[in-house]
N, C-alpha and C positions, 0 to 999 in steps of 0.2 A: 674472342681472343684465344680461348682454350684450344680450339681446333688448329688455329694458326701456330700456336706454340708447339703443339705436338708435331706438326709437319716440320717446323724448324729444327727441333731437336732430333728428329728421326732422319734428317737428311744425310747425304754422303759425307759432309764436312763436319768436323767437331764444332761445337757451339759453346762459346763462353758467355754465360749469362751473368749480368750484373744486376742483382736484385737491389733496388735502392728506393729512396723516398725523397721527395722535395724538401722536407723539413730537416733532413739528416745532414749535419755538419761534415762528418767523415765521408759521406757519399759525395759531397761537393769536392773534397780533396781527391777522391778516387777518380772522378770524372776525367781530368786532364791526363792521368796515368793511363786510363783506358783508351783515350784518344791517341796517345803516343804509341801504345801497344798495337792498336789497329793499323797504324802506318807501318810499324815494324814487321808485323806478321803477314801483311798483305792478304792474299787469298787463302792462306793456310787454314784459318778458322773464321767462322762467323762470330761476330760479337754483337750481342743485343742487350739492351737495357730494359729491365722490367720494373715499372713503378709499382711497388707492393700495394699502395693505396688504390690504384686504378685497376689492379689485377689481383684482387684478394684471393680468388679461387686458386690461381697458380701458386701464389705465395703460401697458401695453406697446404696445398698438395705437396709442396716440397719442404714444408715445416720451416719456413724462413722466420726465425724469431728475432734476429737482429739485422740491422743494415749498416754498411753494405755487406751483402753475402755474395760471393762469387762462386759459380759452379761451372764446371766443364762437362758438357754432355757429349757422349760419343755413341752413335746408334741408339739414341733415346735413353741411355743410361748415364747416371752421374759417375764420372771416373775420378773427379776431384771436387772438393768443396771446402771453402774457408770463409769465415766471417771476419770482418775488420778490413781496414785498408791494406791492400797488397801492393808491393812495389812492382815496377815494370819487370825487373830482373826475376823476381819470384814467379810472376805470371808467364814470362818467356820460358822459364825452366819447365813449368807444368805443361805448357803447350808443346814444347819440344819433346817431352817424355810421352805425350799422348797423340802425336800425329805421325 
């Protein structure tokens, strides 16, 4: 997974990463917001979900302590990061500021 993740976040397109867990209630609330967002932004950004239990090395590398944690990567660097459920409008603003 680690190599794939590095390739993803170092691509030409910004990548919004949703660090989540199956057992996390707020993560379940964030899911439909992320789906709506994906439709709204189209090909502007890539959106990927990372299960922190299945990808512990990636979660540790980015010091994900709470879920959901969303992070926007651009050219391999985090340009924005926030824990907790984010609204579609908040996420649209962040994406528009960084694309």
